DOTILO-435655 format. One record per residue (C-alpha): x, y, z; residue in three letters; residue number from 0. Coordinates in nm, 4 decimals. Example, Ala and Ser with C-alpha at 12.3 -4.5 7.8 and 13.67 -1.06 7.14 Angstrom:
BEGIN
      east     north        up  code  pos
    1.2300   -0.4500    0.7800   ALA    0
    1.3670   -0.1060    0.7140   SER    1
END
This chain:
BEGIN
      east     north        up  code  pos
    0.0062    0.0336    0.0337   MET    0
    0.1403    0.3522   -0.0643   GLY    1
   -0.0152    0.6736   -0.0269   LEU    2
   -0.0410    0.7892   -0.3669   THR    3
   -0.0931    0.5242   -0.6290   GLY    4
   -0.0663    0.5673   -1.0136   ALA    5
   -0.4055    0.6181   -1.0670   SER    6
   -0.5054    0.8470   -1.3588   SER    7
   -0.6167    1.1461   -1.1342   ARG    8
   -0.6747    1.2475   -0.7846   VAL    9
   -0.7854    1.5488   -0.6857   LYS   10
   -0.8030    1.7025   -0.3039   ALA   11
   -0.8005    2.0374   -0.1318   GLN   12
   -0.5700    2.1045    0.0741   ILE   13
   -0.5428    2.3991    0.3857   LYS   14
   -0.3016    2.4688    0.6159   PHE   15
   -0.1872    2.7247    0.8680   HIS   16
    0.1498    2.8880    0.8737   LEU   17
    0.3744    3.0761    1.0844   LEU   18
    0.5225    3.3652    1.0383   THR   19
    0.8794    3.4267    0.8758   GLU   20
    0.9242    3.5909    1.1974   GLN   21
    0.8712    3.3397    1.4212   VAL   22
    0.9990    3.0843    1.1766   VAL   23
    1.3808    3.3251    1.2105   ASN   24
    1.3545    3.3408    1.5517   ASN   25
    1.3367    2.9890    1.5679   ARG   26
    1.7013    2.9355    1.3500   LEU   27
    1.8823    3.1844    1.5452   HIS   28
    1.8671    2.9292    1.8319   GLU   29
    2.1097    2.7165    1.7109   PHE   30
    2.4058    2.7783    1.9761   GLY   31
    2.5174    2.5602    2.2553   GLY   32
    2.5695    2.1811    2.2849   SER   33
    2.3538    1.8832    2.1156   ASP   34
    2.2225    1.8404    2.4822   PHE   35
    2.1314    2.2181    2.4909   ASP   36
    1.9631    2.1604    2.1466   ARG   37
    1.7627    1.8648    2.2395   GLU   38
    1.6307    2.0244    2.5391   THR   39
    1.5520    2.3514    2.2784   ARG   40
    1.3876    2.1530    2.0579   LEU   41
    1.1367    1.9899    2.3478   ARG   42
    1.0628    2.3855    2.4501   GLN   43
    0.9579    2.4375    2.0559   LEU   44
    0.7730    2.1047    2.0273   PHE   45
    0.4841    2.2177    2.3734   ALA   46
    0.5076    2.5715    2.2080   GLU   47
    0.3959    2.4341    1.8800   SER   48
    0.1207    2.2433    2.0683   GLY   49
    0.2708    1.9150    2.0996   CYS   50
    0.1950    1.8536    2.4679   SER   51
    0.3965    1.6362    2.7615   PRO   52
    0.2226    1.3328    2.6944   GLU   53
    0.2840    1.3248    2.2926   GLN   54
    0.7111    1.3882    2.3213   VAL   55
    0.9076    1.0725    2.4367   SER   56
    1.2570    1.0487    2.4484   GLU   57
    1.4511    0.7688    2.3073   GLN   58
    1.7900    0.7014    2.4354   PRO   59
    2.0388    0.5856    2.2001   VAL   60
    2.4091    0.5656    2.3401   LYS   61
    2.5121    0.6782    2.6967   LYS   62
    2.6696    1.0182    2.7203   LYS   63
    2.5035    1.1047    2.4138   GLU   64
    2.1624    1.3474    2.3772   PRO   65
    1.8554    1.0915    2.2269   PRO   66
    1.6302    1.0936    1.9661   ASN   67
    1.3309    1.3239    2.0322   LEU   68
    1.0012    1.2415    1.9237   ILE   69
    0.6451    1.4287    1.9268   CYS   70
    0.3440    1.2276    1.8233   VAL   71
    0.0472    1.3926    1.6407   LEU   72
   -0.1914    1.1304    1.7008   PRO   73
   -0.4588    1.0505    1.3856   GLY   74
   -0.7511    0.8085    1.3709   THR   75
   -0.5554    0.5054    1.2428   SER   76
   -0.2133    0.3633    1.3116   ASP   77
   -0.0665    0.4542    0.9960   GLU   78
    0.2062    0.6994    1.0551   GLU   79
    0.4133    0.9432    0.8396   ILE   80
    0.7511    1.0394    0.9755   LEU   81
    0.8910    1.3133    0.9778   VAL   82
    1.2494    1.3775    1.0439   GLY   83
    1.5667    1.5661    1.0879   ALA   84
    1.8763    1.5470    1.2672   LEU   85
    1.9742    1.8157    1.5224   PHE   86
    2.3681    1.7242    1.5877   ASP   87
    2.6590    1.9243    1.4530   HIS   88
    3.0255    1.8726    1.3939   VAL   89
    3.2473    2.0937    1.6035   LYS   90
    3.3765    2.3069    1.3212   THR   91
    3.1181    2.5716    1.2473   GLY   92
    2.7868    2.6919    1.3771   GLU   93
    2.6181    2.3733    1.2482   GLY   94
    2.2917    2.6269    1.1601   VAL   95
    2.2936    2.5165    0.8082   VAL   96
    2.3727    2.1314    0.8561   ASP   97
    2.1524    2.1145    1.0197   ASN   98
    1.9780    2.3143    1.3159   TRP   99
    1.7787    2.4446    0.9551   SER  100
    1.6339    2.1214    0.9248   GLY  101
    1.5622    2.0394    1.3033   ALA  102
    1.4080    2.3602    1.4127   SER  103
    1.1381    2.3236    1.1131   LEU  104
    1.0471    2.0337    1.2510   LEU  105
    0.7897    2.1860    1.5552   PRO  106
    0.6805    2.4948    1.2606   SER  107
    0.5616    2.1728    1.1041   LEU  108
    0.3995    2.0205    1.3724   VAL  109
    0.1993    2.3507    1.4177   PHE  110
    0.1013    2.3463    1.0656   SER  111
   -0.0299    1.9893    1.1032   VAL  112
   -0.2233    1.9972    1.4320   LYS  113
   -0.4736    2.2519    1.3458   HIS  114
   -0.5900    2.0353    1.1236   GLU  115
   -0.7615    1.6869    1.0843   PRO  116
   -0.6007    1.4329    1.0218   ARG  117
   -0.6254    1.0326    0.9829   GLN  118
   -0.2628    0.9302    0.9662   HIS  119
   -0.0706    0.9515    1.2855   THR  120
    0.2412    1.1866    1.2513   TYR  121
    0.5355    1.1110    1.3993   VAL  122
    0.8264    1.3800    1.4159   PHE  123
    1.1563    1.2829    1.5480   ILE  124
    1.4151    1.4963    1.5641   ALA  125
    1.7636    1.2550    1.5337   PHE  126
    2.0868    1.2462    1.7373   MET  127
    2.4228    1.1045    1.6056   GLY  128
    2.3661    1.1303    1.2280   GLU  129
    2.7195    1.3291    1.1879   GLU  130
    2.8578    0.9987    1.3467   SER  131
    2.6916    0.7626    1.0837   GLY  132
    2.2798    0.7855    1.1040   LEU  133
    2.3350    0.6178    1.4486   VAL  134
    2.0140    0.7563    1.5750   GLY  135
    1.7877    0.6800    1.2611   SER  136
    1.9130    0.3575    1.2104   GLU  137
    1.8658    0.2821    1.6087   TYR  138
    1.4815    0.4130    1.5458   TYR  139
    1.4376    0.2083    1.2230   ALA  140
    1.5693   -0.0919    1.3323   SER  141
    1.3742   -0.0951    1.6710   HIS  142
    1.0270   -0.0838    1.4686   LEU  143
    0.8850   -0.4138    1.4881   THR  144
    0.7758   -0.5630    1.1514   LYS  145
    0.3892   -0.4915    1.2132   GLU  146
    0.4910   -0.1249    1.3258   HIS  147
    0.7409   -0.0833    1.0098   ARG  148
    0.4224   -0.1791    0.7736   ALA  149
    0.2248    0.1128    0.9300   LYS  150
    0.4841    0.3646    0.8112   VAL  151
    0.3100    0.4843    0.4654   ARG  152
    0.6406    0.7351    0.4343   ALA  153
    0.9316    0.8846    0.5988   MET  154
    0.9926    1.3137    0.5199   ILE  155
    1.3267    1.4031    0.5748   ASN  156
    1.5004    1.7355    0.6088   MET  157
    1.8721    1.7769    0.5994   ASP  158
    2.0435    2.1080    0.5218   THR  159
    1.7866    2.3710    0.3988   LEU  160
    1.7851    2.7479    0.3427   GLY  161
    2.0943    2.7834    0.1026   LEU  162
    1.8801    2.8074   -0.1688   GLY  163
    1.5397    2.6975   -0.3413   PRO  164
    1.4287    2.3599   -0.2322   THR  165
    1.5575    2.0532   -0.3914   GLU  166
    1.5115    1.6834   -0.3454   VAL  167
    1.7165    1.3476   -0.3803   TRP  168
    1.5809    1.2415   -0.6742   VAL  169
    1.7379    0.9204   -0.7168   SER  170
    1.6999    0.7912   -0.3318   HIS  171
    1.3362    0.8966   -0.3028   SER  172
    0.9735    0.7113   -0.3490   ASP  173
    0.8625    0.7357   -0.6937   ASP  174
    0.4771    0.8095   -0.5574   ARG  175
    0.6306    1.0535   -0.3095   LEU  176
    0.8200    1.2630   -0.5870   LEU  177
    0.5478    1.2741   -0.7721   ARG  178
    0.3085    1.4381   -0.5290   LEU  179
    0.5622    1.6735   -0.4356   LEU  180
    0.6049    1.8087   -0.7519   ASP  181
    0.2175    1.8749   -0.7828   VAL  182
    0.2176    2.0133   -0.4429   VAL  183
    0.5193    2.2685   -0.6002   ALA  184
    0.2813    2.3500   -0.8907   GLN  185
    0.0137    2.4275   -0.6936   SER  186
    0.2104    2.6551   -0.4391   LEU  187
    0.4197    2.8041   -0.7160   HIS  188
    0.7040    2.7080   -0.5602   ALA  189
    1.0805    2.6477   -0.6781   PRO  190
    1.1584    2.2426   -0.6752   LEU  191
    1.4224    2.0784   -0.8755   ARG  192
    1.6023    1.7728   -0.8386   GLY  193
    1.9750    1.7513   -0.7033   VAL  194
    2.1310    1.3692   -0.6525   ASN  195
    2.3772    1.3637   -0.3679   VAL  196
    2.4752    0.9960   -0.3452   GLU  197
    2.8562    1.0702   -0.4218   LYS  198
    2.9109    1.3421   -0.1452   VAL  199
    2.7011    1.2344    0.1128   GLY  200
    2.3521    1.0384    0.2726   THR  201
    2.1209    1.1289    0.5281   THR  202
    1.8771    0.9771    0.7753   ASP  203
    1.6094    0.8704    0.5144   SER  204
    1.8504    0.6116    0.4357   GLU  205
    1.8685    0.3835    0.7232   SER  206
    1.4654    0.3344    0.6366   PHE  207
    1.5529    0.2151    0.3012   ALA  208
    1.6968   -0.0934    0.4235   HIS  209
    1.3174   -0.1963    0.5342   TYR  210
    1.1713   -0.1093    0.1793   LYS  211
    0.9772    0.2324    0.3649   ILE  212
    0.9035    0.4930    0.1184   PRO  213
    1.1015    0.8378    0.1829   ARG  214
    1.1840    1.1235    0.0442   ILE  215
    1.5088    1.3712    0.1561   THR  216
    1.4478    1.7326    0.0992   LEU  217
    1.7976    1.9575    0.0890   HIS  218
    1.9405    2.2901   -0.0583   SER  219
    2.2724    2.1686   -0.1430   VAL  220
    2.4310    2.2531   -0.4808   THR  221
    2.8055    2.2091   -0.5993   GLN  222
    2.8837    2.5690   -0.5163   GLU  223
    2.7707    2.5907   -0.1331   THR  224
    2.9167    2.2083   -0.0450   LEU  225
    3.1880    2.3215    0.0681   PRO  226
    2.9868    2.5254    0.3526   ILE  227
    2.9372    2.2208    0.4999   LEU  228
    3.1433    2.1011    0.8035   HIS  229
    3.3599    2.4108    0.7989   THR  230
    3.3570    2.7092    0.9742   SER  231
    3.1344    2.8414    0.6851   LYS  232
    2.8354    2.6908    0.8364   ASP  233
    2.7509    2.9845    0.9888   SER  234
    2.3978    3.1681    1.0117   PHE  235
    2.4563    3.4605    0.7257   ASP  236
    2.4216    3.1465    0.4814   LYS  237
    2.0941    3.0736    0.5475   ILE  238
    1.8986    3.2645    0.2741   LYS  239
    1.5693    3.3615    0.4607   MET  240
    1.3378    3.4296    0.1616   SER  241
    1.4240    3.0432    0.0570   ASP  242
    1.4339    2.9059    0.3713   TYR  243
    1.0849    3.0301    0.4676   TYR  244
    0.9134    2.9680    0.1060   GLU  245
    1.1016    2.5402    0.1729   SER  246
    0.8750    2.5664    0.5567   TYR  247
    0.5814    2.6441    0.3060   HIS  248
    0.6218    2.4159    0.0630   LEU  249
    0.6895    2.0926    0.3115   ILE  250
    0.4063    2.2101    0.5160   ALA  251
    0.1659    2.1821    0.2485   GLY  252
    0.3448    1.8892    0.1530   TYR  253
    0.2219    1.6846    0.4870   LEU  254
   -0.0983    1.7888    0.4371   ILE  255
   -0.1256    1.6337    0.0880   ALA  256
    0.0045    1.3211    0.2392   LEU  257
   -0.2630    1.3399    0.4442   GLU  258
   -0.5321    1.3698    0.1927   LYS  259
   -0.4301    1.1662   -0.0641   MET  260
   -0.6253    0.8243   -0.0338   PRO  261
   -0.4214    0.4973    0.0387   ASN  262
   -0.4080    0.3328   -0.3049   GLN  263
   -0.2096   -0.0137   -0.4636   THR  264
    0.1192    0.1104   -0.5615   ALA  265
    0.2026    0.0444   -0.9440   SER  266
    0.5052   -0.1309   -1.0049   ARG  267
    0.5755    0.0585   -1.2789   ARG  268
    0.8079    0.3030   -1.1851   SER  269
    0.6939    0.6600   -1.2290   PHE  270
    1.0039    0.7831   -1.3034   LEU  271
    1.2607    0.5707   -1.4568   ASP  272
    1.6324    0.6633   -1.5159   SER  273
    1.5549    0.8741   -1.8348   ARG  274
    1.2917    1.0813   -1.6968   ARG  275
    1.4340    1.1489   -1.3511   LYS  276
    1.6039    1.4619   -1.5475   ARG  277
    1.7851    1.5646   -1.2158   SER  278
    2.1221    1.6999   -1.1481   TRP  279
    2.4130    1.4469   -0.9734   ASN  280
    2.6172    1.6511   -0.7902   LEU  281
    2.9593    1.5192   -0.8466   PRO  282
    3.2276    1.4222   -0.6175   SER  283
    3.5153    1.6522   -0.5039   SER  284
    3.7285    1.4422   -0.7550   ALA  285
    3.4742    1.5131   -1.0303   GLU  286
    3.4605    1.8497   -0.9526   GLN  287
    3.7976    1.8878   -1.0274   SER  288
    3.8156    1.6920   -1.3389   ARG  289
    3.5462    1.8476   -1.5200   ASP  290
    3.5684    2.2136   -1.3656   SER  291
    3.5985    2.3483   -1.7085   HIS  292
    3.2636    2.2036   -1.7697   ARG  293
    2.8919    2.2694   -1.7177   GLU  294
    2.9156    2.2464   -1.3371   HIS  295
    3.0641    2.5803   -1.3277   GLY  296
    2.7288    2.7147   -1.4314   HIS  297
    2.5006    2.4708   -1.1891   PHE  298
    2.4307    2.7252   -0.9356   GLN  299
    2.3287    3.0317   -1.1991   SER  300
    2.0347    2.8043   -1.3439   HIS  301
    1.7280    2.8324   -1.1330   ARG  302
    1.3688    2.6304   -1.2350   PRO  303
    1.1751    2.8563   -1.4195   HIS  304
    0.8952    2.8579   -1.1634   VAL  305
    0.7364    3.1470   -1.0314   LYS  306
    0.8304    3.2697   -0.6694   ARG  307
    0.5671    3.3309   -0.3403   VAL  308
    0.6722    3.6337   -0.1733   GLU  309
    0.5513    3.5368    0.2115   LEU  310
    0.5226    3.7846    0.4799   ASP  311
    0.4208    3.8817    0.8156   SER  312
    0.0686    3.9291    0.7167   SER  313
    0.0211    3.5551    0.6584   TRP  314
   -0.0021    3.4571    1.0286   ILE  315
   -0.2583    3.2354    1.1453   GLY  316
   -0.4181    3.2198    0.7554   ARG  317
   -0.5587    2.9268    0.6183   ARG  318
   -0.4260    2.8723    0.2711   HIS  319
   -0.6074    2.6668    0.0111   ARG  320
   -0.4432    2.4738   -0.2474   VAL  321
   -0.6176    2.2689   -0.5036   ASN  322
   -0.3621    1.9625   -0.5602   VAL  323
   -0.4308    1.8922   -0.9410   ALA  324
   -0.4151    1.5718   -1.1918   GLU  325
   -0.1802    1.3213   -1.0500   LEU  326
   -0.0729    1.1949   -1.4046   GLY  327
    0.2313    1.0730   -1.5537   ALA  328
    0.2617    1.3998   -1.7510   GLN  329
    0.2871    1.5816   -1.4438   ARG  330
    0.5518    1.4469   -1.2752   GLY  331
    0.8649    1.5788   -1.4464   HIS  332
    1.0576    1.7977   -1.1808   LEU  333
    1.2069    2.1101   -1.3329   ARG  334
    1.5818    2.1651   -1.4592   ARG  335
    1.7660    2.3496   -1.6929   ASP  336
    1.7870    2.2613   -2.0292   ALA  337
    2.1912    2.3466   -2.0094   LYS  338
    2.2288    2.0885   -1.7644   LEU  339
    2.3695    1.7609   -1.8399   ARG  340
    2.2173    1.5276   -2.0140   HIS  341
    2.0399    1.2198   -1.8462   SER  342
    2.2453    1.0087   -2.0458   SER  343
    2.5775    1.1512   -1.9185   GLU  344
    2.4360    1.1152   -1.5632   GLN  345
    2.2996    0.7833   -1.5557   GLU  346
    2.7013    0.6982   -1.6862   HIS  347
    2.8162    0.8809   -1.3753   GLN  348
    2.6242    0.6953   -1.1457   ASP  349
    2.7823    0.4055   -1.2206   ASP  350
    3.1248    0.5571   -1.0956   GLN  351
    3.1872    0.4918   -0.7462   ASP  352
    3.3728    0.7982   -0.6338   VAL  353
    3.5221    0.7362   -0.2350   PRO  354
    3.5831    1.0926   -0.1771   ASP  355
    3.3815    1.3732   -0.1108   GLY  356
    3.2012    1.5613    0.1928   LYS  357
    2.8937    1.3947    0.3606   ARG  358
    2.5674    1.5585    0.4479   LEU  359
    2.6291    1.3133    0.7720   GLY  360
    2.8944    1.1073    0.8122   CYS  361
    3.2807    1.2004    0.8209   SER  362
    3.5397    1.0868    0.4912   SER  363
    3.6567    0.8189    0.6928   ARG  364
    3.3380    0.6305    0.7433   GLN  365
    3.2741    0.7324    0.3818   ALA  366
    3.6362    0.5372    0.2591   ARG  367
    3.5200    0.2749    0.4696   LYS  368
    3.1804    0.2173    0.3046   GLN  369
    3.3717    0.2483    0.0065   HIS  370
    3.5846   -0.0399    0.0723   ARG  371
    3.2805   -0.2857    0.1360   THR  372
    2.9812   -0.1594   -0.0722   PRO  373
    2.7031   -0.3999   -0.0516   GLU  374
    2.3198   -0.3738   -0.1185   LYS  375
    2.0202   -0.3119    0.1096   ASN  376
    1.7319   -0.4696    0.1551   ASP  377
    1.5727   -0.2573   -0.0958   ALA  378
    1.8181   -0.3753   -0.3416   GLY  379
    1.9452   -0.0578   -0.3796   GLU  380
    2.3553   -0.0268   -0.4077   LYS  381
    2.4788    0.1421   -0.1140   ALA  382
    2.7227    0.3886   -0.2847   HIS  383
    3.0503    0.4873   -0.1672   PRO  384
    3.0496    0.8569   -0.0156   VAL  385
END
């Protein structure tokens, strides 16, 4: 069963609340302190957003380390939608981009979801230990029972937002979830493009791939902004607030759309095959050096041709109604500039294993270790060395 199947037409109306840009900005400013301080602050933000004490819990993972922090919004059924983001950070830099940008958005999304009737149970998870190798997310996923996993309809992961418009890791995301995200982005006139990062990083959503749980990762990393991660450059001034707030707008609408879409049997035919995904593969550091004279250097300048929606503080408490258009296959293509690399060339790059490069979540030493022992996960996907 899937949240959205390959039916010819599915229409729905979604409505949701948004916090003001100022509130979202203020929460983003509260990045300081240790990982323990971040976990404490997230607990406070969950409470401010309407998550009652009995709905918040901690999942201890390792001694002398912060726990996973979980907020559960019950629905009328026990089917779940997971929304996750890591909150730990490396010692270098402030860790605002990677990944207080995702973690601090979790409570704001709780606010948006809480005010609408819902069938699914929404589980918002702030993961610890992602920078140490997906420790928190792997612990959470591995400790779900087989029966519990069968009730999880989707895992939505947010990692490194606000460096620019919203992007999606197409090659490691569920086709049905991708299709719905594109429809919501079109309905909201929000920019969206596919940027694959398997050659330079990994993230918490991959912990759920082993158990065949549909997942999707939203981020904002480009070739030009990749050097910010895990360095002293990761600071608040790197966040583009208008893009960050627009990502909040898009993700909030997406979560409500997931709730409104009926459960249908998943089609075995892939909605986006390897020649139709038309997403950009972020090159590894080795490939960047090798191909610096080619179109990689123009990557950042190409923006999707989608009208931007400027939001301001007058939007607080306002209910947004969005007609989610047909989920026909013809609407499933993610936008990208025509000057970007041909999909056939991307396929060739996808077949190359490059051990170097920065990770979204793990150290280069661990990346090299993974490169020496490539394997396939339970979903049949090759574990890319990153």
